N, C-alpha and C positions, 0 to 999 in steps of 0.2 A: 382470255387466251387468243393468240393470233392465229388466224386461219392460214394454213400453209399454201404458199404460192397461189393465193387467190388474187383478185384483181389489184390488191396492193403490192403483189409481187414479192412475197416473203417466204422464207423456208425455215423450218425449225426441226427439233428432234422430239421424239416421244418421251414423255415423262412416265413416272411410275403408275399414274392413273390411266395411262393409255391415251392421253391427250397431247397435243402439241405444246411444247414449252415456249416460253417467251424469249429464249435464246435464238434470235433470228438474224438472218443476213439478207440484204436486199437482192432480189432477182428481178430481171426485166419482166414486166407483165405481158401477156399475150397481145398481139396486135390484130389478130384475126381469129374468128371462131368459124368452124366448118361443121356441116351436118350432111350426111349421106343417108337417104332413105333406101335401104336395100330392097324393100318391098316394091319400090317404083321402078327398079331397073328392068329394062326390056330383056326378054330371053335371048334375043339375037346377040346380046352383048357377049354371051359365053362362047360364041363361035369366032370372035375377033382375036387377033394377035394381042400379045400383052401390051404393046405400044398403043394400038388402036383402042384397046379396052380402057387403058389408063386415061387416054385423051377424052373418051366418051364419059368416063366417070367424073372428070373435072367439070364437064358441062352439067352433069346431074347434081353436083354438089352445091348446097346452099352456103353462102358466106356472108358474114357480117363483121363489123369493125370491133375495136377494143371494148366496146360497151357490151358485147355478147348478145346472144339471142334473148328476147324478152321472156319474162317468167311464163312458164307453161305453154310457150309457143311451139315446143316440139313434143306435144302430147297427143296429137291427132292419131286415131287408129286407122290402119289401112282397111280399105273395103275388101270384103271377102264373101264369097257365096256360101250358102248353107251347106252345099255339098262339100266344098273345100273344108269348111269348119268340121264337118262330121268325119272327114277323112283323118284330120289331125287328131281329133278326139279318139277315134277308134284305134289308131296306131299307138297312141300313148297309153290307152287303156290296156292294151296288150303288153307293151314294153314295160310300163310301170306297175301294172297290176299282176303281170306274170310272176315276178318274184314273190309277191305276197301270196298268190294262189299256191305256188310251190311250197312256200314255208308253212302256211296253215293247212294246206292239203296234205303235206307230208306228215305233219303232226297228227292229223286225224287218221291217216292210214296207219301210222305207227301204233296208235292207241286202239283202234277198232278194226283195222283191216285184216283180211286173211293173209296167209303167207304168200299166196299167189298175187294178191293185190300189192303187197309190200314189194315183192320182187319186180312186178310190172312197173310200179312207181319209180323204183330205183333205176331201172333201165331207161325209162322216159327221162328222168332227171339227168342221167349221164349223157344221153344222146343230145339233149338240149344244151347241156353245158360244154360238151366237148366236140361236137361235130365241126368239120372244117368250115371256115368262113371264106367268102370271096376275097380276092386279092386287091392290089392297088388299082387295077383297071376298073373294077367295080366302084371303088372309092371315087375315082375321077368322074365316072358317069353319074354317081349319086349327087355329087355337089353341084352338078349342072342340071339336075332333073327338075321336072315340074313339081315334084313333091317338096323340094327345097324351096322353090319359089312360094309355095303355099305356106310353108313354115315361116318364111319371112313375113308374110301377110298376117298370119295368125298372131304372131308376137309383135307386129309392127316394128320389125327389127331395124335399128339405125346404128351408124357409126357417128361419133362426134369427136372432134379434135381441134387443136389450136395451131395456128401458124403453119409451118411446113412439116409437122410431125409425120404425116402420111408419106411424104416424099423421102424423108430421112429413114423411115422404117424400111422402105423398099431398097434404098441405097445401101443400108447396113446389114441386109440379110446375109447369112442366117443369124437369128437372134432368139432369145428366150423371152416369151411374153408372160407377164404376171397379171392375173385378172380376178381378184377376189370381189365379192364374197361367194362362197360355195352355194349356200342355200340347200334345199333338198336335192336339187339337180341343177348344175350350172348351165342353164339354157343359153345365156349370152355367150358363153365360151364354146358350147357345142355348135351354135350357129356361126360363130366366128370362123370355124374351120372352113366352111363353104364360102363365107363372105370374103375372107382374106385371100383365099385362092382365086376367087372369081373377080374381086375388085382391085385388090392391091397388086395382084400378080405375083405374090410370094408363095413358093411351095411351103405349105403350113400343115402341121399335124397337132392334134391335142395330146394330152397325157392324162392317163387315168390309172387308178389303183388296179393292181393285177387281178383282184377279185372280180372286177367288172367284166373281164374277158371270159369269165367262166360262170357268170350268173345268168341262168336261163332268161331269155327274152331281153333283159337289160343289155346283154352283150351286143345286140344288134345295133345299138347306138354307136359302137366303135367302127361301124362300116363307113363312117364319114372320114376316117383316117386318124387313128389314135395309136399311140405307143404306150407301153407301161411307164409309170412315173417312177422310174429308178434311174440312177446315175448312168449306168451303161447304155440303156436304151436311149436316153436323151442325148448323150454324147454321140452315139452312133447316128442318130437322126441329124444332128448338127453337122457332123462330118460329111453327111450326104447332101448338105446344102439346104436342109429343111429348117424352117423356123418351128419352134415348139412352144405351145401355149400350156401354161401350168396354172392351176387354181391353188394359190399358195397356202390357203388356210385348210384345205383338204377336209378330212373327216371332222376335224375340230370345228370347222366352220358350220357344220350342220347343227352342232349343239350350242351355238352362240347366236341366239335370236332375240330380238326385242321389238316391241310394237312401236316404240318412239325413236329408236336409234338404229343405225347400221353398225353392228358389231363386227369387227374384222379380226379374226384370230390369227394374227401374224406378227404380233409385237416381238416375240422371241423365236420366231421360226425363220432361221437364217440359212437354210439349206440352199436356197436359190442363189443367194449372194456367194456362198462358198463354191458352188458348182460353176457359176459364171466366172469367178476369179481363176479357178483351176484350169478352165478351158479358154479363158480370154474372150468369152462370148458376150456381145452386147445384150442389154436388157431393154425391152419395151414395156414400160409400166402401163397398166390399164385398170379400169374399174367397171364392173358389170352391174349396171342398173337393172333392177327387176328380178334378179335371181331369187331374192328373198320373198318376193310377192307371188310367185307362181304357185307355190304350195304352202300350206300351213303344216306345222309338225308339232308333235308332242314327245317329250322325253322327261324322265324323272329329274327332280331338282337336286337329287343327291349325287348325281354324276355316275350312277351305276351303269346305265346303258352306254354312256360315253366310254367308261373304262372297259366294258366288254367289247365295244366296237374297236377301240384302240388295240386291244389284245388280239382280236380276231381279224384285224385289218378289213373289217366289213362293218357296215352301218346298221344298227338295230334301233329303230324308233318307229313311231306311227306318223303317217302323213296323209293329207287329203287335199283335194283341189275342188274343181267344179262338181256340184251336186254331191259333195262329200265323198267323191270317188277319186281314184288315182289318175285323174285327168287334169292336165295343167290349166290354170285359169288363163283367160285371154287378156293378159296384161302386157303393157309395152315393155320390151326388153331392148336395152341399148348398151353397146360397148363404147366406153370412152377410153381413148388411149393417148399417151403423152409422148414427149420427146425421148429419143433413144438415150439410154445411159451407157456411156462408153466404159468398158471394164478392161483393165490390163490383165495379161496372163501372168498368174503367180501360182506355180505348182504347189507350194506349201504356204498358203496365205496365213497371216497372223490374225488373231482375234480382232485387233484394231482395224485391219484392212477389211475384214468381213463385216464388222460393225459399220464402217463407213459406207460400204455399198448397200448394206441393209437399210440404213437410215435414208439413203437416197431413194430406195424403193418405197419406203414408208411415206416419205415426204411427197413423192410423185403421186402415190395412190391418193393421198389426201387432196392433192392439187386437183386431180380429175374430178373428185367428188364435189369439191367446193366450186369449181369453175362451171360445172354443167348441171348441178342439181336443180337450180331454179327453173331453167328452161325446160327441163324434163319432168317437172311437176313434183320434184322431191325437195322443194325448198324448206319444208318444215322438219326435215330430218337432219340429224347431226351424226357424225361418224366418231366411233371410239375404237381404238385398238386394244385388244385383249390377248 
């Protein structure tokens, strides 16, 4: 099977097995490959104007020719102090462990607690789930904070792209970004909120399931700037001139993991294509390297937990990271993004129009994976759409 838009410059469609078909057409291969190490960016960058910042970023960007970066050349980890590492571990132990504590603690209180204990626990859960959150001013402060810089270092966060994709993304804003796979938590996508605002200069927010906004502890991750992943919220953000990043495989992506392949659950998920057509919003395709390596997870092979999660619009599964705890592993996380996909505005798109845009997203997603996987140390992996 032909690899999509790899260095041979070809594009195809997904067959029934979730792989790219042999029905291909020639596309021009990339002439340049670029890499930006977010963890190396100086903090004074954040105080510059957008024009000054973009000029400084160009100087920090590594570039090579059509041959691309050598295999495993973009795998070095950022240096980080023990204190900085402990800060990240402590924060995520609270954010990721908090929901587990509330779930199992609530079960224990329900079974063995007194009435006073039960009422107290319910009040605590309600306060943690519903208390007011800081507004947009806090979001802007957080994305430029020292803590964000430490996160970039912990995950050795990078952007990679080809040719002028970064410039065209800036020029075509606002747009909708697609960045699978989800993994237990889409860290590449979360970090991209700060990185895109700081480095590309585009107003950018993430999109998350509504349950995240009311999950104790986990909801604090929305402080980076997140909107609910529903049509009205996304359309409103775009009308305000904001770019919106979506993890297209969503909850389904959590339940599609493999040790030898990157499984992407978006073969038949066409909602983004439909939304982009109805609003005439461009799409920036992306791929999130490392999301599936940060945590390991367990779920039943019968699909029971997945079915329950879909019904409840919340994820039920077991996961673990460093030391067997809900602490993310210190693995490299990279966002690869491609060229803008122009989308015409069609208020009532046909299935054929939706399929055409969806296949472009699929092909571009495969492109990012194939073009960059070797240099990022993922050369032994293959991608399959499910």
